[in-house]
CHARMM-style PDB file with segment names, atoms N, HN, CA, C and O in Angstrom:
ATOM      1  N   UNK     1     -21.425   9.576   7.249  1.00  0.00      PROA
ATOM      2  CA  UNK     1     -20.270   9.949   8.026  1.00  0.00      PROA
ATOM      3  C   UNK     1     -19.920   8.803   8.962  1.00  0.00      PROA
ATOM      4  O   UNK     1     -20.805   8.161   9.527  1.00  0.00      PROA
ATOM      5  N   UNK     2     -18.648   8.553   9.121  1.00  0.00      PROA
ATOM      6  HN  UNK     2     -17.929   9.074   8.661  1.00  0.00      PROA
ATOM      7  CA  UNK     2     -18.189   7.430   9.942  1.00  0.00      PROA
ATOM      8  C   UNK     2     -18.346   7.750  11.423  1.00  0.00      PROA
ATOM      9  O   UNK     2     -18.146   8.882  11.862  1.00  0.00      PROA
ATOM     10  N   UNK     3     -18.704   6.737  12.165  1.00  0.00      PROA
ATOM     11  HN  UNK     3     -18.867   5.817  11.808  1.00  0.00      PROA
ATOM     12  CA  UNK     3     -18.810   6.892  13.614  1.00  0.00      PROA
ATOM     13  C   UNK     3     -17.416   6.936  14.219  1.00  0.00      PROA
ATOM     14  O   UNK     3     -16.491   6.288  13.730  1.00  0.00      PROA
ATOM     15  N   UNK     4     -17.280   7.699  15.277  1.00  0.00      PROA
ATOM     16  HN  UNK     4     -18.032   8.225  15.675  1.00  0.00      PROA
ATOM     17  CA  UNK     4     -15.987   7.778  15.945  1.00  0.00      PROA
ATOM     18  C   UNK     4     -16.118   7.265  17.364  1.00  0.00      PROA
ATOM     19  O   UNK     4     -17.224   7.133  17.888  1.00  0.00      PROA
ATOM     20  N   UNK     5     -14.986   6.978  17.981  1.00  0.00      PROA
ATOM     21  HN  UNK     5     -14.087   7.085  17.555  1.00  0.00      PROA
ATOM     22  CA  UNK     5     -14.977   6.480  19.351  1.00  0.00      PROA
ATOM     23  C   UNK     5     -15.353   7.579  20.333  1.00  0.00      PROA
ATOM     24  O   UNK     5     -15.684   8.694  19.931  1.00  0.00      PROA
ATOM     25  N   UNK     6     -15.302   7.261  21.617  1.00  0.00      PROA
ATOM     26  HN  UNK     6     -15.033   6.355  21.944  1.00  0.00      PROA
ATOM     27  CA  UNK     6     -15.669   8.211  22.656  1.00  0.00      PROA
ATOM     28  C   UNK     6     -14.818   9.468  22.607  1.00  0.00      PROA
ATOM     29  O   UNK     6     -15.315  10.553  22.909  1.00  0.00      PROA
ATOM     30  N   UNK     7     -13.562   9.353  22.240  1.00  0.00      PROA
ATOM     31  HN  UNK     7     -13.158   8.472  21.995  1.00  0.00      PROA
ATOM     32  CA  UNK     7     -12.671  10.507  22.205  1.00  0.00      PROA
ATOM     33  C   UNK     7     -12.829  11.320  20.925  1.00  0.00      PROA
ATOM     34  O   UNK     7     -12.212  12.376  20.791  1.00  0.00      PROA
ATOM     35  N   UNK     8     -13.642  10.848  19.984  1.00  0.00      PROA
ATOM     36  HN  UNK     8     -14.143   9.990  20.093  1.00  0.00      PROA
ATOM     37  CA  UNK     8     -13.846  11.563  18.734  1.00  0.00      PROA
ATOM     38  C   UNK     8     -12.799  11.273  17.687  1.00  0.00      PROA
ATOM     39  O   UNK     8     -12.823  11.873  16.613  1.00  0.00      PROA
ATOM     40  N   UNK     9     -11.877  10.368  17.970  1.00  0.00      PROA
ATOM     41  HN  UNK     9     -11.857   9.880  18.843  1.00  0.00      PROA
ATOM     42  CA  UNK     9     -10.822  10.030  17.020  1.00  0.00      PROA
ATOM     43  C   UNK     9     -11.045   8.633  16.469  1.00  0.00      PROA
ATOM     44  O   UNK     9     -11.617   7.764  17.127  1.00  0.00      PROA
ATOM     45  N   UNK    10     -10.577   8.444  15.247  1.00  0.00      PROA
ATOM     46  HN  UNK    10     -10.112   9.150  14.713  1.00  0.00      PROA
ATOM     47  CA  UNK    10     -10.645   7.109  14.654  1.00  0.00      PROA
ATOM     48  C   UNK    10      -9.492   6.259  15.163  1.00  0.00      PROA
ATOM     49  O   UNK    10      -8.419   6.770  15.487  1.00  0.00      PROA
ATOM     50  N   UNK    11      -9.727   4.960  15.229  1.00  0.00      PROA
ATOM     51  HN  UNK    11     -10.598   4.545  14.967  1.00  0.00      PROA
ATOM     52  CA  UNK    11      -8.659   4.023  15.564  1.00  0.00      PROA
ATOM     53  C   UNK    11      -7.718   3.922  14.374  1.00  0.00      PROA
ATOM     54  O   UNK    11      -8.146   4.110  13.235  1.00  0.00      PROA
ATOM     55  N   UNK    12      -6.454   3.631  14.614  1.00  0.00      PROA
ATOM     56  HN  UNK    12      -6.107   3.479  15.539  1.00  0.00      PROA
ATOM     57  CA  UNK    12      -5.494   3.512  13.531  1.00  0.00      PROA
ATOM     58  C   UNK    12      -4.723   2.210  13.588  1.00  0.00      PROA
ATOM     59  O   UNK    12      -4.329   1.746  14.659  1.00  0.00      PROA
ATOM     60  N   UNK    13      -4.512   1.626  12.413  1.00  0.00      PROA
ATOM     61  HN  UNK    13      -4.832   2.002  11.544  1.00  0.00      PROA
ATOM     62  CA  UNK    13      -3.755   0.388  12.286  1.00  0.00      PROA
ATOM     63  C   UNK    13      -2.777   0.561  11.131  1.00  0.00      PROA
ATOM     64  O   UNK    13      -3.134   1.105  10.087  1.00  0.00      PROA
ATOM     65  N   UNK    14      -1.544   0.099  11.318  1.00  0.00      PROA
ATOM     66  HN  UNK    14      -1.254  -0.344  12.166  1.00  0.00      PROA
ATOM     67  CA  UNK    14      -0.559   0.107  10.237  1.00  0.00      PROA
ATOM     68  C   UNK    14      -0.201  -1.336   9.921  1.00  0.00      PROA
ATOM     69  O   UNK    14       0.178  -2.105  10.805  1.00  0.00      PROA
ATOM     70  N   UNK    15      -0.326  -1.692   8.646  1.00  0.00      PROA
ATOM     71  HN  UNK    15      -0.633  -1.067   7.928  1.00  0.00      PROA
ATOM     72  CA  UNK    15       0.039  -3.031   8.183  1.00  0.00      PROA
ATOM     73  C   UNK    15       1.219  -2.877   7.235  1.00  0.00      PROA
ATOM     74  O   UNK    15       1.133  -2.160   6.238  1.00  0.00      PROA
ATOM     75  N   UNK    16       2.317  -3.549   7.546  1.00  0.00      PROA
ATOM     76  HN  UNK    16       2.387  -4.132   8.355  1.00  0.00      PROA
ATOM     77  CA  UNK    16       3.510  -3.490   6.703  1.00  0.00      PROA
ATOM     78  C   UNK    16       3.538  -4.716   5.802  1.00  0.00      PROA
ATOM     79  O   UNK    16       3.391  -5.848   6.265  1.00  0.00      PROA
ATOM     80  N   UNK    17       3.729  -4.471   4.499  1.00  0.00      PROA
ATOM     81  HN  UNK    17       3.847  -3.552   4.123  1.00  0.00      PROA
ATOM     82  CA  UNK    17       3.730  -5.540   3.505  1.00  0.00      PROA
ATOM     83  C   UNK    17       5.053  -5.492   2.755  1.00  0.00      PROA
ATOM     84  O   UNK    17       5.446  -4.437   2.257  1.00  0.00      PROA
ATOM     85  N   UNK    18       5.745  -6.625   2.670  1.00  0.00      PROA
ATOM     86  HN  UNK    18       5.426  -7.482   3.074  1.00  0.00      PROA
ATOM     87  CA  UNK    18       6.977  -6.723   1.896  1.00  0.00      PROA
ATOM     88  C   UNK    18       6.733  -7.564   0.658  1.00  0.00      PROA
ATOM     89  O   UNK    18       6.319  -8.719   0.757  1.00  0.00      PROA
ATOM     90  N   UNK    19       6.991  -6.985  -0.517  1.00  0.00      PROA
ATOM     91  HN  UNK    19       7.328  -6.047  -0.598  1.00  0.00      PROA
ATOM     92  CA  UNK    19       6.805  -7.698  -1.781  1.00  0.00      PROA
ATOM     93  C   UNK    19       8.160  -8.249  -2.212  1.00  0.00      PROA
ATOM     94  O   UNK    19       9.072  -7.482  -2.522  1.00  0.00      PROA
ATOM     95  N   UNK    20       8.295  -9.569  -2.234  1.00  0.00      PROA
ATOM     96  HN  UNK    20       7.554 -10.192  -1.982  1.00  0.00      PROA
ATOM     97  CA  UNK    20       9.538 -10.211  -2.642  1.00  0.00      PROA
ATOM     98  C   UNK    20       9.224 -11.279  -3.679  1.00  0.00      PROA
ATOM     99  O   UNK    20       8.117 -11.815  -3.717  1.00  0.00      PROA
ATOM    100  N   UNK    21      10.197 -11.580  -4.511  1.00  0.00      PROA
ATOM    101  HN  UNK    21      11.097 -11.144  -4.480  1.00  0.00      PROA
ATOM    102  CA  UNK    21      10.013 -12.615  -5.512  1.00  0.00      PROA
ATOM    103  C   UNK    21      11.013 -12.459  -6.638  1.00  0.00      PROA
ATOM    104  O   UNK    21      11.881 -11.587  -6.606  1.00  0.00      PROA
ATOM    105  N   UNK    22      10.879 -13.315  -7.628  1.00  0.00      PROA
ATOM    106  HN  UNK    22      10.175 -14.024  -7.654  1.00  0.00      PROA
ATOM    107  CA  UNK    22      11.767 -13.278  -8.787  1.00  0.00      PROA
ATOM    108  C   UNK    22      11.617 -11.960  -9.534  1.00  0.00      PROA
ATOM    109  O   UNK    22      10.620 -11.255  -9.380  1.00  0.00      PROA
ATOM    110  N   UNK    23      12.624 -11.634 -10.349  1.00  0.00      PROA
ATOM    111  HN  UNK    23      13.434 -12.207 -10.475  1.00  0.00      PROA
ATOM    112  CA  UNK    23      12.567 -10.398 -11.128  1.00  0.00      PROA
ATOM    113  C   UNK    23      11.533 -10.516 -12.247  1.00  0.00      PROA
ATOM    114  O   UNK    23      11.256 -11.606 -12.747  1.00  0.00      PROA
ATOM    115  N   UNK    24      10.980  -9.390 -12.620  1.00  0.00      PROA
ATOM    116  HN  UNK    24      11.205  -8.504 -12.214  1.00  0.00      PROA
ATOM    117  CA  UNK    24      10.032  -9.245 -13.733  1.00  0.00      PROA
ATOM    118  C   UNK    24       8.752 -10.064 -13.566  1.00  0.00      PROA
ATOM    119  O   UNK    24       8.215 -10.574 -14.549  1.00  0.00      PROA
ATOM    120  N   UNK    25       8.257 -10.197 -12.328  1.00  0.00      PROA
ATOM    121  HN  UNK    25       8.694  -9.783 -11.529  1.00  0.00      PROA
ATOM    122  CA  UNK    25       6.995 -10.927 -12.147  1.00  0.00      PROA
ATOM    123  C   UNK    25       5.824 -10.007 -11.820  1.00  0.00      PROA
ATOM    124  O   UNK    25       4.683 -10.463 -11.755  1.00  0.00      PROA
ATOM    125  N   UNK    26       6.093  -8.699 -11.610  1.00  0.00      PROA
ATOM    126  HN  UNK    26       7.020  -8.328 -11.662  1.00  0.00      PROA
ATOM    127  CA  UNK    26       5.002  -7.752 -11.414  1.00  0.00      PROA
ATOM    128  C   UNK    26       4.826  -7.209 -10.011  1.00  0.00      PROA
ATOM    129  O   UNK    26       3.749  -6.713  -9.680  1.00  0.00      PROA
ATOM    130  N   UNK    27       5.848  -7.289  -9.178  1.00  0.00      PROA
ATOM    131  HN  UNK    27       6.722  -7.693  -9.447  1.00  0.00      PROA
ATOM    132  CA  UNK    27       5.735  -6.769  -7.811  1.00  0.00      PROA
ATOM    133  C   UNK    27       5.446  -5.269  -7.818  1.00  0.00      PROA
ATOM    134  O   UNK    27       4.530  -4.810  -7.137  1.00  0.00      PROA
ATOM    135  N   UNK    28       6.214  -4.515  -8.576  1.00  0.00      PROA
ATOM    136  HN  UNK    28       6.959  -4.888  -9.129  1.00  0.00      PROA
ATOM    137  CA  UNK    28       6.019  -3.071  -8.651  1.00  0.00      PROA
ATOM    138  C   UNK    28       4.686  -2.740  -9.296  1.00  0.00      PROA
ATOM    139  O   UNK    28       3.976  -1.852  -8.825  1.00  0.00      PROA
ATOM    140  N   UNK    29       4.335  -3.440 -10.367  1.00  0.00      PROA
ATOM    141  HN  UNK    29       4.911  -4.161 -10.750  1.00  0.00      PROA
ATOM    142  CA  UNK    29       3.062  -3.185 -11.051  1.00  0.00      PROA
ATOM    143  C   UNK    29       1.877  -3.415 -10.125  1.00  0.00      PROA
ATOM    144  O   UNK    29       0.921  -2.639 -10.132  1.00  0.00      PROA
ATOM    145  N   UNK    30       1.935  -4.474  -9.330  1.00  0.00      PROA
ATOM    146  HN  UNK    30       2.712  -5.104  -9.324  1.00  0.00      PROA
ATOM    147  CA  UNK    30       0.858  -4.768  -8.382  1.00  0.00      PROA
ATOM    148  C   UNK    30       0.742  -3.670  -7.330  1.00  0.00      PROA
ATOM    149  O   UNK    30      -0.361  -3.240  -6.993  1.00  0.00      PROA
ATOM    150  N   UNK    31       1.879  -3.219  -6.814  1.00  0.00      PROA
ATOM    151  HN  UNK    31       2.775  -3.569  -7.088  1.00  0.00      PROA
ATOM    152  CA  UNK    31       1.883  -2.167  -5.804  1.00  0.00      PROA
ATOM    153  C   UNK    31       1.320  -0.862  -6.362  1.00  0.00      PROA
ATOM    154  O   UNK    31       0.473  -0.233  -5.727  1.00  0.00      PROA
ATOM    155  N   UNK    32       1.780  -0.453  -7.538  1.00  0.00      PROA
ATOM    156  HN  UNK    32       2.468  -0.964  -8.054  1.00  0.00      PROA
ATOM    157  CA  UNK    32       1.321   0.797  -8.144  1.00  0.00      PROA
ATOM    158  C   UNK    32      -0.161   0.712  -8.505  1.00  0.00      PROA
ATOM    159  O   UNK    32      -0.897   1.681  -8.317  1.00  0.00      PROA
ATOM    160  N   UNK    33      -0.604  -0.425  -9.015  1.00  0.00      PROA
ATOM    161  HN  UNK    33      -0.006  -1.212  -9.167  1.00  0.00      PROA
ATOM    162  CA  UNK    33      -2.020  -0.599  -9.360  1.00  0.00      PROA
ATOM    163  C   UNK    33      -2.899  -0.449  -8.126  1.00  0.00      PROA
ATOM    164  O   UNK    33      -3.947   0.193  -8.193  1.00  0.00      PROA
ATOM    165  N   UNK    34      -2.494  -1.028  -7.005  1.00  0.00      PROA
ATOM    166  HN  UNK    34      -1.642  -1.549  -6.950  1.00  0.00      PROA
ATOM    167  CA  UNK    34      -3.287  -0.943  -5.779  1.00  0.00      PROA
ATOM    168  C   UNK    34      -3.293   0.475  -5.202  1.00  0.00      PROA
ATOM    169  O   UNK    34      -4.348   0.983  -4.820  1.00  0.00      PROA
ATOM    170  N   UNK    35      -2.123   1.117  -5.138  1.00  0.00      PROA
ATOM    171  HN  UNK    35      -1.266   0.705  -5.448  1.00  0.00      PROA
ATOM    172  CA  UNK    35      -2.014   2.418  -4.483  1.00  0.00      PROA
ATOM    173  C   UNK    35      -2.517   3.551  -5.372  1.00  0.00      PROA
ATOM    174  O   UNK    35      -3.268   4.408  -4.906  1.00  0.00      PROA
ATOM    175  N   UNK    36      -2.116   3.568  -6.646  1.00  0.00      PROA
ATOM    176  HN  UNK    36      -1.506   2.872  -7.024  1.00  0.00      PROA
ATOM    177  CA  UNK    36      -2.447   4.681  -7.533  1.00  0.00      PROA
ATOM    178  C   UNK    36      -3.568   4.369  -8.513  1.00  0.00      PROA
ATOM    179  O   UNK    36      -4.135   5.283  -9.112  1.00  0.00      PROA
ATOM    180  N   UNK    37      -3.894   3.095  -8.684  1.00  0.00      PROA
ATOM    181  HN  UNK    37      -3.432   2.352  -8.198  1.00  0.00      PROA
ATOM    182  CA  UNK    37      -4.950   2.720  -9.616  1.00  0.00      PROA
ATOM    183  C   UNK    37      -4.534   2.795 -11.072  1.00  0.00      PROA
ATOM    184  O   UNK    37      -5.390   2.818 -11.956  1.00  0.00      PROA
ATOM    185  N   UNK    38      -3.233   2.835 -11.339  1.00  0.00      PROA
ATOM    186  HN  UNK    38      -2.538   2.816 -10.621  1.00  0.00      PROA
ATOM    187  CA  UNK    38      -2.760   2.933 -12.720  1.00  0.00      PROA
ATOM    188  C   UNK    38      -1.848   1.758 -13.053  1.00  0.00      PROA
ATOM    189  O   UNK    38      -1.352   1.061 -12.168  1.00  0.00      PROA
ATOM    190  N   UNK    39      -1.641   1.557 -14.349  1.00  0.00      PROA
ATOM    191  HN  UNK    39      -2.044   2.123 -15.068  1.00  0.00      PROA
ATOM    192  CA  UNK    39      -0.787   0.471 -14.814  1.00  0.00      PROA
ATOM    193  C   UNK    39       0.054   0.971 -15.972  1.00  0.00      PROA
ATOM    194  O   UNK    39      -0.478   1.546 -16.922  1.00  0.00      PROA
ATOM    195  N   UNK    40       1.357   0.760 -15.904  1.00  0.00      PROA
ATOM    196  HN  UNK    40       1.789   0.293 -15.133  1.00  0.00      PROA
ATOM    197  CA  UNK    40       2.277   1.171 -16.961  1.00  0.00      PROA
ATOM    198  C   UNK    40       2.843  -0.085 -17.612  1.00  0.00      PROA
ATOM    199  O   UNK    40       3.440  -0.921 -16.935  1.00  0.00      PROA
ATOM    200  N   UNK    41       2.659  -0.218 -18.912  1.00  0.00      PROA
ATOM    201  HN  UNK    41       2.174   0.462 -19.462  1.00  0.00      PROA
ATOM    202  CA  UNK    41       3.120  -1.416 -19.613  1.00  0.00      PROA
ATOM    203  C   UNK    41       4.624  -1.424 -19.866  1.00  0.00      PROA
ATOM    204  O   UNK    41       5.183  -2.469 -20.198  1.00  0.00      PROA
ATOM    205  N   UNK    42       5.286  -0.281 -19.717  1.00  0.00      PROA
ATOM    206  HN  UNK    42       4.832   0.568 -19.447  1.00  0.00      PROA
ATOM    207  CA  UNK    42       6.731  -0.214 -19.924  1.00  0.00      PROA
ATOM    208  C   UNK    42       7.448  -0.754 -18.690  1.00  0.00      PROA
ATOM    209  O   UNK    42       7.134  -0.370 -17.564  1.00  0.00      PROA
ATOM    210  N   UNK    43       8.416  -1.647 -18.911  1.00  0.00      PROA
ATOM    211  HN  UNK    43       8.671  -1.959 -19.826  1.00  0.00      PROA
ATOM    212  CA  UNK    43       9.158  -2.256 -17.807  1.00  0.00      PROA
ATOM    213  C   UNK    43      10.295  -1.346 -17.370  1.00  0.00      PROA
ATOM    214  O   UNK    43      11.108  -0.919 -18.189  1.00  0.00      PROA
ATOM    215  N   UNK    44      10.348  -1.054 -16.087  1.00  0.00      PROA
ATOM    216  HN  UNK    44       9.687  -1.401 -15.421  1.00  0.00      PROA
ATOM    217  CA  UNK    44      11.465  -0.327 -15.490  1.00  0.00      PROA
ATOM    218  C   UNK    44      11.907  -1.132 -14.277  1.00  0.00      PROA
ATOM    219  O   UNK    44      11.135  -1.327 -13.338  1.00  0.00      PROA
ATOM    220  N   UNK    45      13.149  -1.598 -14.298  1.00  0.00      PROA
ATOM    221  HN  UNK    45      13.776  -1.440 -15.060  1.00  0.00      PROA
ATOM    222  CA  UNK    45      13.662  -2.440 -13.223  1.00  0.00      PROA
ATOM    223  C   UNK    45      13.765  -1.659 -11.914  1.00  0.00      PROA
ATOM    224  O   UNK    45      14.208  -0.511 -11.897  1.00  0.00      PROA
ATOM    225  N   UNK    46      13.352  -2.294 -10.824  1.00  0.00      PROA
ATOM    226  HN  UNK    46      12.992  -3.227 -10.838  1.00  0.00      PROA
ATOM    227  CA  UNK    46      13.487  -1.698  -9.498  1.00  0.00      PROA
ATOM    228  C   UNK    46      14.907  -1.921  -9.004  1.00  0.00      PROA
ATOM    229  O   UNK    46      15.364  -3.058  -8.884  1.00  0.00      PROA
ATOM    230  N   UNK    47      15.592  -0.837  -8.720  1.00  0.00      PROA
ATOM    231  HN  UNK    47      15.221   0.086  -8.817  1.00  0.00      PROA
ATOM    232  CA  UNK    47      16.936  -0.917  -8.159  1.00  0.00      PROA
ATOM    233  C   UNK    47      16.838  -0.526  -6.694  1.00  0.00      PROA
ATOM    234  O   UNK    47      16.524   0.621  -6.374  1.00  0.00      PROA
ATOM    235  N   UNK    48      17.102  -1.461  -5.814  1.00  0.00      PROA
ATOM    236  HN  UNK    48      17.357  -2.392  -6.073  1.00  0.00      PROA
ATOM    237  CA  UNK    48      16.976  -1.181  -4.387  1.00  0.00      PROA
ATOM    238  C   UNK    48      15.568  -1.445  -3.905  1.00  0.00      PROA
ATOM    239  O   UNK    48      15.045  -2.547  -4.070  1.00  0.00      PROA
ATOM    240  N   UNK    49      14.945  -0.426  -3.303  1.00  0.00      PROA
ATOM    241  HN  UNK    49      15.370   0.469  -3.169  1.00  0.00      PROA
ATOM    242  CA  UNK    49      13.640  -0.592  -2.669  1.00  0.00      PROA
ATOM    243  C   UNK    49      12.710   0.540  -3.080  1.00  0.00      PROA
ATOM    244  O   UNK    49      13.123   1.699  -3.124  1.00  0.00      PROA
ATOM    245  N   UNK    50      11.456   0.211  -3.382  1.00  0.00      PROA
ATOM    246  HN  UNK    50      11.121  -0.730  -3.346  1.00  0.00      PROA
ATOM    247  CA  UNK    50      10.390   1.201  -3.573  1.00  0.00      PROA
ATOM    248  C   UNK    50       9.465   1.122  -2.372  1.00  0.00      PROA
ATOM    249  O   UNK    50       9.309   0.058  -1.773  1.00  0.00      PROA
ATOM    250  N   UNK    51       8.851   2.246  -2.018  1.00  0.00      PROA
ATOM    251  HN  UNK    51       8.978   3.110  -2.505  1.00  0.00      PROA
ATOM    252  CA  UNK    51       7.956   2.292  -0.863  1.00  0.00      PROA
ATOM    253  C   UNK    51       6.745   3.146  -1.202  1.00  0.00      PROA
ATOM    254  O   UNK    51       6.886   4.240  -1.749  1.00  0.00      PROA
ATOM    255  N   UNK    52       5.552   2.648  -0.878  1.00  0.00      PROA
ATOM    256  HN  UNK    52       5.437   1.759  -0.434  1.00  0.00      PROA
ATOM    257  CA  UNK    52       4.317   3.413  -1.068  1.00  0.00      PROA
ATOM    258  C   UNK    52       3.398   3.141   0.113  1.00  0.00      PROA
ATOM    259  O   UNK    52       3.506   2.111   0.779  1.00  0.00      PROA
ATOM    260  N   UNK    53       2.488   4.082   0.364  1.00  0.00      PROA
ATOM    261  HN  UNK    53       2.400   4.919  -0.176  1.00  0.00      PROA
ATOM    262  CA  UNK    53       1.490   3.901   1.415  1.00  0.00      PROA
ATOM    263  C   UNK    53       0.103   4.186   0.866  1.00  0.00      PROA
ATOM    264  O   UNK    53      -0.078   5.030  -0.012  1.00  0.00      PROA
ATOM    265  N   UNK    54      -0.869   3.464   1.403  1.00  0.00      PROA
ATOM    266  HN  UNK    54      -0.721   2.779   2.116  1.00  0.00      PROA
ATOM    267  CA  UNK    54      -2.273   3.720   1.080  1.00  0.00      PROA
ATOM    268  C   UNK    54      -3.069   3.572   2.364  1.00  0.00      PROA
ATOM    269  O   UNK    54      -2.884   2.613   3.113  1.00  0.00      PROA
ATOM    270  N   UNK    55      -3.961   4.533   2.614  1.00  0.00      PROA
ATOM    271  HN  UNK    55      -4.110   5.312   2.006  1.00  0.00      PROA
ATOM    272  CA  UNK    55      -4.803   4.499   3.800  1.00  0.00      PROA
ATOM    273  C   UNK    55      -6.254   4.336   3.378  1.00  0.00      PROA
ATOM    274  O   UNK    55      -6.744   5.044   2.497  1.00  0.00      PROA
ATOM    275  N   UNK    56      -6.928   3.399   4.016  1.00  0.00      PROA
ATOM    276  HN  UNK    56      -6.530   2.825   4.731  1.00  0.00      PROA
ATOM    277  CA  UNK    56      -8.350   3.183   3.772  1.00  0.00      PROA
ATOM    278  C   UNK    56      -9.079   3.253   5.110  1.00  0.00      PROA
ATOM    279  O   UNK    56      -8.476   3.071   6.167  1.00  0.00      PROA
ATOM    280  N   UNK    57     -10.379   3.520   5.054  1.00  0.00      PROA
ATOM    281  HN  UNK    57     -10.869   3.668   4.195  1.00  0.00      PROA
ATOM    282  CA  UNK    57     -11.205   3.565   6.261  1.00  0.00      PROA
ATOM    283  C   UNK    57     -12.232   2.455   6.212  1.00  0.00      PROA
ATOM    284  O   UNK    57     -12.939   2.290   5.217  1.00  0.00      PROA
ATOM    285  N   UNK    58     -12.310   1.702   7.282  1.00  0.00      PROA
ATOM    286  HN  UNK    58     -11.736   1.836   8.089  1.00  0.00      PROA
ATOM    287  CA  UNK    58     -13.336   0.679   7.434  1.00  0.00      PROA
ATOM    288  C   UNK    58     -13.986   0.927   8.788  1.00  0.00      PROA
ATOM    289  O   UNK    58     -13.336   0.844   9.830  1.00  0.00      PROA
ATOM    290  N   UNK    59     -15.278   1.232   8.755  1.00  0.00      PROA
ATOM    291  HN  UNK    59     -15.806   1.299   7.908  1.00  0.00      PROA
ATOM    292  CA  UNK    59     -16.028   1.624   9.959  1.00  0.00      PROA
ATOM    293  C   UNK    59     -15.315   2.784  10.623  1.00  0.00      PROA
ATOM    294  O   UNK    59     -15.163   3.826   9.984  1.00  0.00      PROA
ATOM    295  N   UNK    60     -14.873   2.672  11.848  1.00  0.00      PROA
ATOM    296  HN  UNK    60     -14.997   1.826  12.366  1.00  0.00      PROA
ATOM    297  CA  UNK    60     -14.168   3.801  12.472  1.00  0.00      PROA
ATOM    298  C   UNK    60     -12.676   3.509  12.629  1.00  0.00      PROA
ATOM    299  O   UNK    60     -12.034   3.982  13.567  1.00  0.00      PROA
ATOM    300  N   UNK    61     -12.140   2.727  11.702  1.00  0.00      PROA
ATOM    301  HN  UNK    61     -12.661   2.343  10.941  1.00  0.00      PROA
ATOM    302  CA  UNK    61     -10.724   2.373  11.758  1.00  0.00      PROA
ATOM    303  C   UNK    61     -10.012   2.820  10.487  1.00  0.00      PROA
ATOM    304  O   UNK    61     -10.444   2.503   9.379  1.00  0.00      PROA
ATOM    305  N   UNK    62      -8.923   3.556  10.653  1.00  0.00      PROA
ATOM    306  HN  UNK    62      -8.571   3.814  11.553  1.00  0.00      PROA
ATOM    307  CA  UNK    62      -8.063   3.949   9.542  1.00  0.00      PROA
ATOM    308  C   UNK    62      -6.974   2.895   9.415  1.00  0.00      PROA
ATOM    309  O   UNK    62      -6.215   2.668  10.357  1.00  0.00      PROA
ATOM    310  N   UNK    63      -6.892   2.251   8.259  1.00  0.00      PROA
ATOM    311  HN  UNK    63      -7.509   2.435   7.493  1.00  0.00      PROA
ATOM    312  CA  UNK    63      -5.890   1.217   8.026  1.00  0.00      PROA
ATOM    313  C   UNK    63      -4.886   1.750   7.013  1.00  0.00      PROA
ATOM    314  O   UNK    63      -5.253   2.107   5.894  1.00  0.00      PROA
ATOM    315  N   UNK    64      -3.624   1.802   7.409  1.00  0.00      PROA
ATOM    316  HN  UNK    64      -3.326   1.512   8.318  1.00  0.00      PROA
ATOM    317  CA  UNK    64      -2.563   2.262   6.522  1.00  0.00      PROA
ATOM    318  C   UNK    64      -1.716   1.067   6.117  1.00  0.00      PROA
ATOM    319  O   UNK    64      -1.164   0.362   6.962  1.00  0.00      PROA
ATOM    320  N   UNK    65      -1.623   0.854   4.810  1.00  0.00      PROA
ATOM    321  HN  UNK    65      -2.071   1.427   4.124  1.00  0.00      PROA
ATOM    322  CA  UNK    65      -0.761  -0.190   4.272  1.00  0.00      PROA
ATOM    323  C   UNK    65       0.565   0.452   3.885  1.00  0.00      PROA
ATOM    324  O   UNK    65       0.600   1.325   3.018  1.00  0.00      PROA
ATOM    325  N   UNK    66       1.649   0.030   4.517  1.00  0.00      PROA
ATOM    326  HN  UNK    66       1.621  -0.679   5.222  1.00  0.00      PROA
ATOM    327  CA  UNK    66       2.998   0.449   4.142  1.00  0.00      PROA
ATOM    328  C   UNK    66       3.566  -0.685   3.296  1.00  0.00      PROA
ATOM    329  O   UNK    66       3.858  -1.767   3.805  1.00  0.00      PROA
ATOM    330  N   UNK    67       3.718  -0.427   2.003  1.00  0.00      PROA
ATOM    331  HN  UNK    67       3.481   0.452   1.589  1.00  0.00      PROA
ATOM    332  CA  UNK    67       4.101  -1.484   1.070  1.00  0.00      PROA
ATOM    333  C   UNK    67       5.541  -1.261   0.618  1.00  0.00      PROA
ATOM    334  O   UNK    67       5.886  -0.202   0.095  1.00  0.00      PROA
ATOM    335  N   UNK    68       6.364  -2.268   0.828  1.00  0.00      PROA
ATOM    336  HN  UNK    68       6.083  -3.129   1.252  1.00  0.00      PROA
ATOM    337  CA  UNK    68       7.776  -2.238   0.452  1.00  0.00      PROA
ATOM    338  C   UNK    68       7.983  -3.173  -0.728  1.00  0.00      PROA
ATOM    339  O   UNK    68       7.697  -4.367  -0.642  1.00  0.00      PROA
ATOM    340  N   UNK    69       8.479  -2.625  -1.825  1.00  0.00      PROA
ATOM    341  HN  UNK    69       8.710  -1.655  -1.895  1.00  0.00      PROA
ATOM    342  CA  UNK    69       8.801  -3.402  -3.024  1.00  0.00      PROA
ATOM    343  C   UNK    69      10.302  -3.645  -2.996  1.00  0.00      PROA
ATOM    344  O   UNK    69      11.093  -2.749  -3.292  1.00  0.00      PROA
ATOM    345  N   UNK    70      10.682  -4.852  -2.642  1.00  0.00      PROA
ATOM    346  HN  UNK    70      10.040  -5.580  -2.402  1.00  0.00      PROA
ATOM    347  CA  UNK    70      12.099  -5.184  -2.480  1.00  0.00      PROA
ATOM    348  C   UNK    70      12.622  -5.795  -3.773  1.00  0.00      PROA
ATOM    349  O   UNK    70      12.600  -7.013  -3.946  1.00  0.00      PROA
ATOM    350  N   UNK    71      13.095  -4.937  -4.683  1.00  0.00      PROA
ATOM    351  HN  UNK    71      13.113  -3.947  -4.542  1.00  0.00      PROA
ATOM    352  CA  UNK    71      13.552  -5.346  -6.000  1.00  0.00      PROA
ATOM    353  C   UNK    71      14.749  -6.198  -5.896  1.00  0.00      PROA
ATOM    354  OT1 UNK    71      15.282  -6.643  -6.913  1.00  0.00      PROA
TER     355      UNK     71
END
């Protein structure tokens, strides 16, 4: 079980990540693989923006990655 601070709550950090780059290089695939652990070989073009979040715990800190896929 993770140790908590004096107040009994975990510390929280939010990290915002923007994925930008040329088309068809794997920005969406990388994001989905990291967040969901899956990979789809079929190409679907991102129109606009995709957004996903993943939260992990390291020691007594909750780290939330807010990932923006800017198609």
